[in-house]
C-alpha positions in Angstrom: -30.3 28.8 47.5 -32.3 27.6 50.5 -35.1 25.0 49.9 -37.2 24.1 52.8 -39.2 20.9 53.0 -42.8 21.6 52.3 -45.4 20.6 54.8 -48.4 21.4 52.8 -49.3 21.1 49.1 -49.4 24.9 48.7 -45.8 25.3 50.1 -44.6 22.4 47.9 -46.1 24.2 44.9 -44.3 27.5 45.9 -40.9 25.8 46.3 -41.1 24.1 43.0 -42.1 27.3 41.3 -39.2 29.1 42.9 -36.7 26.5 41.7 -38.1 26.5 38.2 -38.0 30.3 38.0 -34.2 30.3 38.5 -33.3 27.6 36.0 -32.8 28.8 32.4 -35.5 27.8 29.9 -34.5 26.5 26.5 -35.9 28.4 23.6 -38.9 26.7 22.0 -37.5 27.1 18.5 -34.0 25.9 17.8 -31.6 28.0 15.8 -31.4 27.0 12.1 -28.5 24.7 11.4 -26.0 25.2 8.6 -26.3 22.6 5.8 -23.3 20.2 5.8 -20.9 20.9 2.9 -20.4 18.2 0.4 -16.9 16.8 0.2 -15.0 16.7 -3.0 -14.1 13.4 -4.5 -10.5 12.5 -4.0 -8.4 13.1 -7.0 -6.6 10.1 -8.3 -2.8 10.2 -7.8 -1.0 10.6 -11.1 0.8 7.5 -12.2 4.5 7.9 -11.4 7.4 5.6 -12.4 9.1 4.1 -9.4 12.5 5.6 -8.6 15.4 3.2 -8.6 16.4 2.2 -5.1 19.5 3.9 -4.0 22.2 1.9 -2.2 22.2 1.9 1.5 25.2 2.9 3.7 25.9 -0.7 4.4 25.8 -1.6 0.7 28.1 1.3 -0.2 30.6 0.4 2.5 30.6 -3.3 1.6 31.4 -2.3 -2.0 34.3 -0.2 -0.9 35.7 -3.0 1.4 35.3 -5.6 -1.4 37.7 -3.7 -3.7 41.1 -5.5 -4.0 42.8 -2.6 -2.2 40.1 -2.2 0.4 39.4 1.3 1.8 41.2 3.7 4.0 39.6 5.6 6.8 39.9 8.8 4.8 38.1 7.2 1.8 35.2 6.1 4.1 35.1 9.6 5.6 35.0 11.2 2.2 32.4 8.8 0.8 29.9 9.4 3.6 30.9 12.9 4.7 31.5 12.0 8.3 34.3 12.3 10.8 36.8 9.6 11.7 35.1 8.4 14.9 31.8 8.1 12.9 33.5 6.3 10.1 35.0 3.7 12.5 31.5 3.3 14.0 29.9 2.7 10.6 32.5 0.0 9.9 31.9 -1.6 13.3 28.1 -1.5 13.0 28.0 -2.8 9.5 30.5 -5.5 10.4 28.1 -6.7 13.2 24.8 -6.3 11.2 26.0 -7.9 7.9 28.3 -10.4 9.5 31.3 -9.1 7.6 34.8 -10.2 8.4 36.6 -6.8 8.3 40.3 -6.6 8.9 42.5 -3.6 9.4 46.1 -3.6 8.1 48.2 -1.4 10.3 51.0 -1.1 7.8 48.9 0.3 5.0 46.1 1.8 7.1 43.4 0.0 5.0 40.2 -1.8 6.0 39.3 -4.8 3.8 37.2 -7.9 3.8 39.1 -11.1 4.6 
């Protein structure tokens, strides 16, 4: 749109009218708004009894290693449902995290706490 600078009052009036004619005019009456819905009150949670805490992997492994006979790699694999490399990793990680003194007996193939 081309708007020239007005030199007279009449030309200024015409330019302003031309600009206003192209801009959309808001309706004088606003559309009715929907009433806000009311929120339902939150239902109270039913009282439940706390479940007993199940032992962690580290606790279960430590129990196995504390037995007088210790635990074989196959027993650790069966207990946790993991493969051999993962079983060795679990022993290594729990040894580091819990500060366990785990020894492996090569003759019997058993891991045990010293």
